[in-house]
MIDOSE-1310 file (N, C-alpha, C; in nm, 2 decimals, decimal comma, always signed):
residues 235
matp	+16,03/+9,40/-6,41/+15,85/+9,42/-6,50/+15,77/+9,34/-6,39; +15,63/+9,36/-6,40/+15,55/+9,30/-6,37/+15,53/+9,14/-6,36; +15,51/+9,05/-6,29/+15,47/+8,91/-6,26/+15,33/+8,89/-6,29; +15,29/+8,77/-6,33/+15,15/+8,74/-6,34/+15,05/+8,76/-6,21
hnaa	+15,13/+8,77/-6,09/+15,07/+8,79/-6,01/+15,09/+8,92/-5,88; +15,18/+8,98/-5,95/+15,22/+9,13/-5,90/+15,22/+9,25/-5,99; +15,15/+9,36/-6,00/+15,18/+9,44/-6,07/+15,26/+9,56/-6,01; +15,38/+9,51/-5,96/+15,50/+9,63/-5,89/+15,58/+9,62/-6,03
epgd	+15,63/+9,74/-6,06/+15,76/+9,77/-6,15/+15,90/+9,77/-6,04; +16,00/+9,77/-6,11/+16,15/+9,77/-6,05/+16,14/+9,86/-5,95; +16,17/+9,84/-5,82/+16,18/+9,98/-5,73/+16,07/+9,99/-5,63; +15,96/+9,97/-5,67/+15,82/+9,97/-5,64/+15,82/+9,93/-5,47
iakv	+15,90/+9,80/-5,45/+15,87/+9,71/-5,35/+16,02/+9,74/-5,26; +16,03/+9,73/-5,12/+16,11/+9,77/-5,02/+16,16/+9,66/-5,00; +16,30/+9,67/-4,97/+16,40/+9,52/-4,93/+16,32/+9,43/-4,82; +16,26/+9,50/-4,74/+16,20/+9,43/-4,62/+16,05/+9,44/-4,64
vlmp	+15,99/+9,31/-4,64/+15,84/+9,28/-4,66/+15,75/+9,21/-4,54; +15,64/+9,30/-4,49/+15,56/+9,21/-4,38/+15,48/+9,17/-4,46; +15,44/+9,00/-4,44/+15,34/+8,96/-4,49/+15,21/+8,90/-4,40; +15,14/+8,94/-4,38/+15,05/+8,89/-4,32/+14,91/+8,78/-4,43
gdpl	+14,87/+8,71/-4,40/+14,80/+8,61/-4,47/+14,69/+8,70/-4,56; +14,61/+8,78/-4,46/+14,49/+8,82/-4,52/+14,54/+8,94/-4,60; +14,49/+9,05/-4,74/+14,54/+9,12/-4,78/+14,49/+9,24/-4,72; +14,35/+9,21/-4,64/+14,30/+9,31/-4,59/+14,39/+9,38/-4,47
raqy	+14,43/+9,27/-4,39/+14,53/+9,32/-4,31/+14,65/+9,43/-4,35; +14,71/+9,38/-4,47/+14,79/+9,41/-4,54/+14,76/+9,58/-4,52; +14,64/+9,61/-4,61/+14,59/+9,74/-4,61/+14,56/+9,83/-4,48; +14,53/+9,73/-4,36/+14,52/+9,79/-4,22/+14,69/+9,84/-4,19
iaeh	+14,76/+9,77/-4,20/+14,92/+9,80/-4,15/+14,95/+9,93/-4,24; +14,90/+9,91/-4,36/+14,98/+10,05/-4,43/+14,88/+10,17/-4,41; +14,76/+10,13/-4,36/+14,69/+10,26/-4,33/+14,71/+10,34/-4,16; +14,75/+10,22/-4,10/+14,76/+10,27/-3,92/+14,90/+10,31/-3,90
fled	+15,00/+10,22/-3,99/+15,15/+10,21/-3,93/+15,24/+10,29/-4,03; +15,21/+10,28/-4,18/+15,32/+10,35/-4,22/+15,28/+10,48/-4,30; +15,36/+10,56/-4,33/+15,35/+10,70/-4,39/+15,40/+10,69/-4,50; +15,35/+10,82/-4,62/+15,36/+10,81/-4,75/+15,35/+10,71/-4,83
vtrf	+15,24/+10,64/-4,84/+15,20/+10,51/-4,86/+15,17/+10,51/-5,01; +15,21/+10,41/-5,05/+15,13/+10,39/-5,22/+15,12/+10,22/-5,25; +15,01/+10,22/-5,31/+14,97/+10,06/-5,34/+15,03/+10,02/-5,44; +15,14/+9,91/-5,47/+15,19/+9,87/-5,58/+15,09/+9,77/-5,66
tair	+15,05/+9,69/-5,59/+14,96/+9,57/-5,65/+14,86/+9,55/-5,56; +14,75/+9,52/-5,70/+14,59/+9,49/-5,65/+14,55/+9,35/-5,72; +14,66/+9,33/-5,77/+14,61/+9,16/-5,86/+14,54/+9,10/-5,79; +14,44/+9,00/-5,86/+14,36/+8,89/-5,73/+14,33/+8,95/-5,61
nmyg	+14,31/+9,10/-5,59/+14,27/+9,16/-5,45/+14,39/+9,13/-5,36; +14,53/+9,06/-5,43/+14,63/+9,07/-5,29/+14,73/+9,19/-5,28; +14,68/+9,27/-5,22/+14,72/+9,40/-5,19/+14,86/+9,44/-5,13; +14,92/+9,52/-5,20/+15,08/+9,56/-5,16/+15,08/+9,70/-5,15
ytgt	+15,14/+9,73/-5,04/+15,18/+9,85/-5,03/+15,36/+9,88/-4,98; +15,37/+10,02/-5,01/+15,54/+10,05/-4,95/+15,49/+10,18/-4,93; +15,54/+10,18/-4,79/+15,55/+10,31/-4,71/+15,70/+10,35/-4,65; +15,67/+10,42/-4,54/+15,81/+10,44/-4,45/+15,74/+10,43/-4,30
ydgm	+15,84/+10,39/-4,17/+15,79/+10,35/-4,06/+15,93/+10,39/-4,02; +15,92/+10,50/-3,89/+16,04/+10,54/-3,84/+16,15/+10,59/-3,95; +16,11/+10,63/-4,03/+16,21/+10,64/-4,13/+16,23/+10,55/-4,26; +16,24/+10,44/-4,21/+16,27/+10,33/-4,29/+16,15/+10,31/-4,41
risv	+16,22/+10,26/-4,49/+16,13/+10,21/-4,66/+16,08/+10,05/-4,61; +15,97/+10,03/-4,58/+15,93/+9,92/-4,56/+15,78/+9,87/-4,66; +15,78/+9,76/-4,72/+15,67/+9,72/-4,81/+15,57/+9,61/-4,68; +15,45/+9,57/-4,74/+15,34/+9,52/-4,69/+15,29/+9,46/-4,76
mgsg	+15,27/+9,29/-4,79/+15,17/+9,24/-4,90/+15,11/+9,10/-4,84; +14,97/+9,11/-4,86/+14,92/+8,97/-4,84/+15,01/+8,85/-4,91; +14,98/+8,73/-4,85/+15,05/+8,58/-4,90/+14,95/+8,52/-4,91; +14,83/+8,55/-4,89/+14,70/+8,40/-4,90/+14,71/+8,34/-4,82
mgip	+14,63/+8,24/-4,85/+14,63/+8,10/-4,71/+14,71/+7,97/-4,78; +14,78/+7,89/-4,74/+14,81/+7,78/-4,76/+14,99/+7,79/-4,83; +15,06/+7,70/-4,84/+15,17/+7,72/-4,86/+15,21/+7,73/-5,03; +15,10/+7,68/-5,11/+15,11/+7,70/-5,26/+15,11/+7,88/-5,30
smai	+15,01/+7,95/-5,23/+15,00/+8,11/-5,19/+15,11/+8,14/-5,15; +15,16/+8,12/-5,05/+15,28/+8,19/-5,00/+15,39/+8,14/-5,07; +15,40/+8,03/-5,15/+15,53/+8,02/-5,22/+15,54/+8,08/-5,35; +15,42/+8,14/-5,41/+15,43/+8,21/-5,52/+15,47/+8,34/-5,49
yswe	+15,39/+8,40/-5,39/+15,43/+8,55/-5,37/+15,56/+8,57/-5,30; +15,63/+8,49/-5,22/+15,74/+8,50/-5,18/+15,86/+8,48/-5,25; +15,86/+8,38/-5,34/+15,94/+8,32/-5,46/+15,93/+8,48/-5,57; +15,85/+8,52/-5,62/+15,87/+8,62/-5,69/+15,92/+8,77/-5,62
lynd	+15,88/+8,76/-5,46/+15,95/+8,89/-5,40/+16,08/+8,89/-5,40; +16,13/+8,74/-5,36/+16,29/+8,72/-5,35/+16,37/+8,73/-5,50; +16,28/+8,67/-5,58/+16,38/+8,64/-5,67/+16,35/+8,74/-5,84; +16,21/+8,80/-5,83/+16,18/+8,89/-5,93/+16,19/+9,06/-5,87
ydvd	+16,19/+9,06/-5,76/+16,18/+9,22/-5,69/+16,30/+9,21/-5,59; +16,37/+9,11/-5,59/+16,52/+9,14/-5,51/+16,50/+9,18/-5,37; +16,39/+9,10/-5,33/+16,36/+9,13/-5,18/+16,46/+9,06/-5,09; +16,51/+9,13/-4,99/+16,62/+9,05/-4,89/+16,55/+9,00/-4,78
tiir	+16,43/+9,06/-4,72/+16,37/+8,99/-4,60/+16,23/+8,98/-4,62; +16,17/+8,89/-4,57/+16,04/+8,85/-4,55/+15,98/+8,82/-4,39; +15,90/+8,91/-4,35/+15,86/+8,89/-4,20/+15,71/+8,82/-4,22; +15,68/+8,69/-4,19/+15,54/+8,68/-4,19/+15,47/+8,73/-4,04
igsa	+15,34/+8,77/-4,07/+15,26/+8,80/-3,94/+15,13/+8,73/-3,99; +15,10/+8,66/-3,91/+14,97/+8,55/-3,91/+14,95/+8,48/-3,78; +14,84/+8,41/-3,76/+14,76/+8,38/-3,69/+14,81/+8,20/-3,65; +14,79/+8,15/-3,54/+14,83/+8,02/-3,51/+14,73/+7,97/-3,42
ggla	+14,73/+7,83/-3,45/+14,68/+7,75/-3,29/+14,75/+7,72/-3,21; +14,73/+7,72/-3,12/+14,81/+7,68/-2,99/+14,84/+7,53/-2,96; +14,90/+7,50/-2,95/+14,93/+7,33/-2,91/+14,98/+7,30/-2,79; +15,07/+7,35/-2,73/+15,19/+7,31/-2,66/+15,14/+7,36/-2,53
pqvr	+15,12/+7,29/-2,39/+15,03/+7,32/-2,29/+15,06/+7,46/-2,21; +15,21/+7,51/-2,24/+15,23/+7,63/-2,22/+15,18/+7,74/-2,26; +15,13/+7,73/-2,41/+15,08/+7,84/-2,49/+14,97/+7,87/-2,47; +14,95/+8,00/-2,48/+14,82/+8,05/-2,42/+14,75/+8,15/-2,58
vrdv	+14,66/+8,14/-2,56/+14,58/+8,25/-2,68/+14,64/+8,39/-2,66; +14,65/+8,42/-2,74/+14,71/+8,60/-2,77/+14,84/+8,58/-2,73; +14,89/+8,46/-2,68/+15,05/+8,47/-2,69/+15,12/+8,48/-2,81; +15,24/+8,54/-2,86/+15,33/+8,55/-2,96/+15,41/+8,44/-3,02
lfaq	+15,40/+8,36/-3,10/+15,50/+8,26/-3,16/+15,60/+8,31/-3,22; +15,74/+8,28/-3,19/+15,83/+8,28/-3,31/+15,86/+8,16/-3,36; +15,85/+8,11/-3,49/+15,86/+8,01/-3,56/+16,02/+7,96/-3,58; +16,11/+7,92/-3,48/+16,27/+7,91/-3,50/+16,26/+7,82/-3,62
atct	+16,18/+7,72/-3,65/+16,16/+7,59/-3,74/+16,04/+7,53/-3,77; +16,03/+7,46/-3,85/+15,89/+7,42/-3,89/+15,88/+7,27/-3,94; +15,81/+7,21/-3,84/+15,77/+7,06/-3,93/+15,64/+7,07/-4,04; +15,60/+6,97/-4,12/+15,53/+7,00/-4,24/+15,44/+6,86/-4,24
nsnf	+15,34/+6,86/-4,29/+15,27/+6,72/-4,35/+15,28/+6,78/-4,50; +15,32/+6,88/-4,55/+15,34/+6,91/-4,71/+15,44/+6,83/-4,78; +15,41/+6,84/-4,95/+15,53/+6,73/-5,01/+15,61/+6,89/-5,06; +15,58/+7,01/-5,01/+15,65/+7,11/-5,12/+15,80/+7,12/-5,08
pahl	+15,84/+7,09/-4,93/+16,02/+7,08/-4,95/+16,08/+6,95/-5,06; +16,01/+6,87/-5,08/+16,04/+6,76/-5,21/+16,07/+6,83/-5,31; +16,05/+6,89/-5,37/+16,06/+6,99/-5,50/+16,23/+7,03/-5,52; +16,27/+7,06/-5,41/+16,41/+7,09/-5,41/+16,52/+6,96/-5,48
glpg	+16,44/+6,83/-5,46/+16,53/+6,73/-5,53/+16,62/+6,71/-5,39; +16,63/+6,71/-5,29/+16,75/+6,71/-5,21/+16,74/+6,57/-5,16; +16,87/+6,47/-5,13/+16,83/+6,31/-5,08/+16,83/+6,34/-4,92; +16,73/+6,37/-4,88/+16,71/+6,37/-4,78/+16,57/+6,48/-4,75
tfap	+16,56/+6,48/-4,55/+16,45/+6,58/-4,56/+16,48/+6,70/-4,54; +16,49/+6,82/-4,59/+16,51/+6,91/-4,54/+16,43/+7,03/-4,42; +16,53/+7,05/-4,35/+16,44/+7,13/-4,20/+16,43/+7,28/-4,25; +16,35/+7,35/-4,29/+16,31/+7,47/-4,29/+16,34/+7,57/-4,14
igdf	+16,39/+7,64/-4,16/+16,44/+7,75/-4,02/+16,40/+7,87/-4,09; +16,45/+7,95/-3,95/+16,37/+8,12/-3,95/+16,54/+8,15/-3,97; +16,58/+8,29/-3,99/+16,70/+8,35/-3,97/+16,69/+8,39/-3,84; +16,84/+8,36/-3,77/+16,86/+8,38/-3,63/+16,86/+8,55/-3,61
gllr	+16,92/+8,63/-3,67/+16,94/+8,77/-3,67/+16,78/+8,83/-3,64; +16,68/+8,80/-3,74/+16,55/+8,83/-3,72/+16,49/+8,76/-3,60; +16,51/+8,66/-3,56/+16,45/+8,58/-3,42/+16,51/+8,66/-3,33; +16,66/+8,70/-3,29/+16,68/+8,77/-3,19/+16,60/+8,89/-3,20
sgve	+16,60/+8,98/-3,31/+16,52/+9,09/-3,30/+16,39/+9,09/-3,23; +16,35/+9,01/-3,29/+16,17/+8,99/-3,27/+16,18/+8,95/-3,12; +16,27/+8,86/-3,04/+16,22/+8,83/-2,92/+16,29/+8,95/-2,80; +16,37/+9,01/-2,86/+16,42/+9,13/-2,80/+16,32/+9,25/-2,79
aaer	+16,27/+9,27/-2,92/+16,15/+9,35/-2,92/+16,01/+9,33/-2,83; +15,97/+9,18/-2,83/+15,85/+9,13/-2,76/+15,91/+9,17/-2,58; +16,03/+9,14/-2,57/+16,08/+9,17/-2,41/+16,05/+9,31/-2,36; +16,07/+9,39/-2,46/+16,09/+9,54/-2,44/+15,92/+9,58/-2,44
mgvp	+15,85/+9,53/-2,50/+15,70/+9,55/-2,53/+15,64/+9,48/-2,40; +15,70/+9,39/-2,36/+15,61/+9,28/-2,24/+15,53/+9,22/-2,26; +15,49/+9,14/-2,39/+15,43/+9,05/-2,46/+15,48/+8,95/-2,42; +15,37/+8,81/-2,38/+15,43/+8,70/-2,37/+15,43/+8,65/-2,50
yhvg	+15,54/+8,55/-2,51/+15,59/+8,53/-2,63/+15,68/+8,35/-2,61; +15,70/+8,30/-2,72/+15,75/+8,13/-2,72/+15,84/+8,13/-2,86; +15,91/+8,06/-2,85/+16,02/+8,03/-2,98/+16,04/+7,89/-2,97; +15,99/+7,83/-3,07/+16,06/+7,70/-3,13/+15,97/+7,64/-3,23
nlit	+15,94/+7,52/-3,26/+15,90/+7,43/-3,36/+15,74/+7,46/-3,36; +15,71/+7,48/-3,47/+15,59/+7,49/-3,55/+15,55/+7,39/-3,63; +15,41/+7,32/-3,68/+15,39/+7,27/-3,78/+15,31/+7,34/-3,87; +15,34/+7,33/-4,00/+15,28/+7,41/-4,12/+15,22/+7,28/-4,21
tdvf	+15,11/+7,30/-4,20/+14,96/+7,19/-4,26/+14,91/+7,22/-4,33; +14,90/+7,14/-4,45/+14,80/+7,16/-4,57/+14,65/+7,13/-4,54; +14,60/+7,09/-4,41/+14,49/+7,06/-4,40/+14,42/+7,16/-4,27; +14,34/+7,22/-4,30/+14,26/+7,28/-4,21/+14,14/+7,21/-4,13
ytep	+14,08/+7,16/-4,17/+14,02/+7,06/-4,08/+14,04/+6,91/-4,10; +14,06/+6,88/-3,96/+14,12/+6,74/-3,94/+14,11/+6,70/-3,80; +14,12/+6,58/-3,75/+14,12/+6,52/-3,60/+14,18/+6,59/-3,56; +14,14/+6,64/-3,44/+14,24/+6,70/-3,32/+14,34/+6,63/-3,24
kiye	+14,27/+6,48/-3,23/+14,41/+6,42/-3,19/+14,53/+6,42/-3,27; +14,52/+6,44/-3,40/+14,65/+6,43/-3,50/+14,76/+6,53/-3,41; +14,67/+6,65/-3,37/+14,77/+6,74/-3,28/+14,79/+6,74/-3,19; +14,78/+6,64/-3,10/+14,84/+6,60/-3,00/+14,93/+6,53/-2,99
rwaa	+14,95/+6,47/-3,12/+15,08/+6,38/-3,14/+15,19/+6,48/-3,17; +15,20/+6,61/-3,24/+15,26/+6,70/-3,27/+15,31/+6,74/-3,13; +15,22/+6,79/-3,05/+15,23/+6,86/-2,92/+15,33/+6,81/-2,84; +15,30/+6,64/-2,84/+15,42/+6,56/-2,76/+15,51/+6,53/-2,78
mgvl	+15,55/+6,62/-2,91/+15,74/+6,62/-2,98/+15,77/+6,77/-2,95; +15,68/+6,83/-2,86/+15,73/+6,98/-2,85/+15,69/+7,06/-2,96; +15,61/+7,07/-3,07/+15,55/+7,19/-3,12/+15,44/+7,29/-3,08; +15,50/+7,42/-3,08/+15,43/+7,49/-3,01/+15,28/+7,53/-3,06
gvem	+15,26/+7,49/-3,20/+15,13/+7,54/-3,27/+15,14/+7,52/-3,39; +15,03/+7,53/-3,47/+15,00/+7,51/-3,60/+14,95/+7,61/-3,68; +14,98/+7,63/-3,81/+14,96/+7,71/-3,92/+15,00/+7,66/-4,03; +14,98/+7,77/-4,18/+14,95/+7,70/-4,27/+15,05/+7,78/-4,40
ettg	+15,15/+7,83/-4,35/+15,23/+7,91/-4,45/+15,39/+7,88/-4,40; +15,41/+7,87/-4,31/+15,56/+7,95/-4,30/+15,65/+7,82/-4,35; +15,65/+7,71/-4,38/+15,73/+7,61/-4,43/+15,77/+7,70/-4,57; +15,66/+7,72/-4,65/+15,64/+7,76/-4,77/+15,77/+7,91/-4,80
lyvn	+15,76/+7,97/-4,67/+15,81/+8,07/-4,67/+15,98/+8,04/-4,68; +16,03/+7,93/-4,54/+16,13/+7,93/-4,48/+16,21/+7,85/-4,60; +16,13/+7,79/-4,66/+16,20/+7,68/-4,78/+16,29/+7,79/-4,94; +16,16/+7,88/-4,94/+16,18/+7,99/-5,02/+16,31/+8,10/-5,01
aaka	+16,33/+8,12/-4,87/+16,42/+8,20/-4,81/+16,56/+8,13/-4,84; +16,57/+8,00/-4,81/+16,66/+7,92/-4,83/+16,71/+7,92/-4,96; +16,64/+7,88/-5,04/+16,68/+7,84/-5,16/+16,74/+7,99/-5,24; +16,69/+8,10/-5,21/+16,69/+8,24/-5,27/+16,86/+8,26/-5,18
gkra	+16,87/+8,21/-5,08/+16,98/+8,32/-5,01/+16,94/+8,40/-4,93; +16,80/+8,41/-4,89/+16,78/+8,55/-4,85/+16,70/+8,51/-4,65; +16,64/+8,59/-4,64/+16,62/+8,60/-4,49/+16,45/+8,59/-4,45; +16,40/+8,54/-4,34/+16,25/+8,51/-4,32/+16,24/+8,51/-4,20
lsil	+16,13/+8,50/-4,14/+16,07/+8,49/-4,02/+15,95/+8,47/-3,99; +15,86/+8,39/-3,91/+15,75/+8,38/-3,90/+15,72/+8,44/-3,74; +15,63/+8,53/-3,73/+15,57/+8,59/-3,64/+15,43/+8,56/-3,61; +15,36/+8,50/-3,52/+15,23/+8,42/-3,51/+15,16/+8,48/-3,36
tvsd	+15,05/+8,53/-3,38/+14,95/+8,54/-3,27/+14,86/+8,46/-3,28; +14,87/+8,36/-3,15/+14,82/+8,25/-3,11/+14,66/+8,30/-3,08; +14,58/+8,24/-3,20/+14,42/+8,30/-3,20/+14,31/+8,19/-3,16; +14,37/+8,08/-3,13/+14,29/+7,97/-3,07/+14,35/+7,88/-3,02
nplt	+14,29/+7,77/-2,98/+14,35/+7,63/-2,96/+14,29/+7,52/-3,00; +14,31/+7,46/-3,10/+14,23/+7,33/-3,16/+14,19/+7,24/-3,04; +14,28/+7,21/-2,96/+14,27/+7,09/-2,86/+14,16/+7,13/-2,75; +14,13/+7,23/-2,69/+14,08/+7,29/-2,58/+13,94/+7,34/-2,65
gest	+13,94/+7,41/-2,78/+13,82/+7,47/-2,81/+13,83/+7,63/-2,81; +13,96/+7,65/-2,71/+13,95/+7,83/-2,68/+13,99/+7,90/-2,81; +13,93/+8,04/-2,81/+13,95/+8,08/-2,91/+13,92/+8,27/-2,89; +13,97/+8,32/-2,95/+13,99/+8,50/-2,93/+13,85/+8,55/-3,00
saee	+13,81/+8,67/-2,92/+13,69/+8,76/-3,02/+13,77/+8,82/-3,10; +13,68/+8,88/-3,20/+13,69/+8,98/-3,29/+13,80/+9,07/-3,24; +13,74/+9,13/-3,14/+13,78/+9,26/-3,06/+13,92/+9,23/-3,00; +13,96/+9,10/-2,93/+14,06/+9,08/-2,91/+14,17/+9,01/-2,99
rqts	+14,14/+8,96/-3,10/+14,22/+8,94/-3,21/+14,29/+9,09/-3,26; +14,23/+9,18/-3,28/+14,28/+9,31/-3,35/+14,36/+9,35/-3,19; +14,34/+9,35/-3,11/+14,46/+9,36/-3,00/+14,58/+9,29/-3,01; +14,54/+9,19/-3,02/+14,68/+9,10/-3,05/+14,76/+9,10/-3,13
ftqm	+14,69/+9,10/-3,25/+14,73/+9,11/-3,37/+14,81/+9,25/-3,41; +14,78/+9,35/-3,33/+14,84/+9,51/-3,33/+14,99/+9,46/-3,27; +15,00/+9,42/-3,15/+15,12/+9,38/-3,09/+15,21/+9,31/-3,19; +15,17/+9,21/-3,23/+15,26/+9,14/-3,32/+15,29/+9,24/-3,47
meia	+15,23/+9,31/-3,48/+15,26/+9,41/-3,60/+15,38/+9,50/-3,56; +15,36/+9,56/-3,46/+15,47/+9,64/-3,39/+15,58/+9,56/-3,38; +15,55/+9,43/-3,33/+15,72/+9,37/-3,30/+15,79/+9,32/-3,46; +15,71/+9,31/-3,53/+15,74/+9,30/-3,69/+15,78/+9,43/-3,74
ldva	+15,71/+9,54/-3,70/+15,78/+9,67/-3,74/+15,92/+9,67/-3,72; +15,95/+9,66/-3,57/+16,06/+9,72/-3,48/+16,19/+9,59/-3,55; +16,12/+9,47/-3,62/+16,23/+9,37/-3,69/+16,26/+9,46/-3,79; +16,20/+9,47/-3,86/+16,19/+9,52/-3,99/+16,29/+9,67/-3,98
cha	+16,26/+9,71/-3,89/+16,39/+9,84/-3,85/+16,50/+9,81/-3,85; +16,52/+9,70/-3,79/+16,69/+9,65/-3,77/+16,70/+9,49/-3,83; +16,64/+9,50/-3,96/+16,68/+9,43/-4,05/+16,79/+9,43/-4,13
């Protein structure tokens, strides 16, 4: 049955879901990559669609911004709609010196300044990590497509506007980039015993001020979408 945040009925959502932060990007993916598309929810304008890609049934739904929003939608997908796999596709700020704007980042694991993992009540600090099988499929897809990529640790932050020198400290620890949702997704996946992977396009660098134009972001994001769809077909 529908939840307070999702109008879908049982069976409306595929076992594999792609989750961009922006619901309009979910709409873009549905319109440009999927066939036989139906929209299963539009509550709070957080659009969700199900269709087929290369004959496989796949859903795509927005997550919104930040851990709280991602945590609500991914929790319901895993636990109320029996989704097996969620692949986040979004943007990140590059931090490590080797990371360039428009590169693709695979979040092997995440650091965070959020207190979200504390709700698990564990006697220590939980380290959220992505699913290795999905990660391997994503890297293989990026290599086939010739897309520059990096695999490693990211920082999921609760704060968008902050002092850039803070990010220098994370970069010194080998953290590749900064974003706002992956920790919430990885924690929920672990709690539900499900699978998750975060694939991110580097849209800017908060340390140098470098950024992509709207046209360049569209091209880079499309490469990321194609990688995610390839992973979904092998999930």
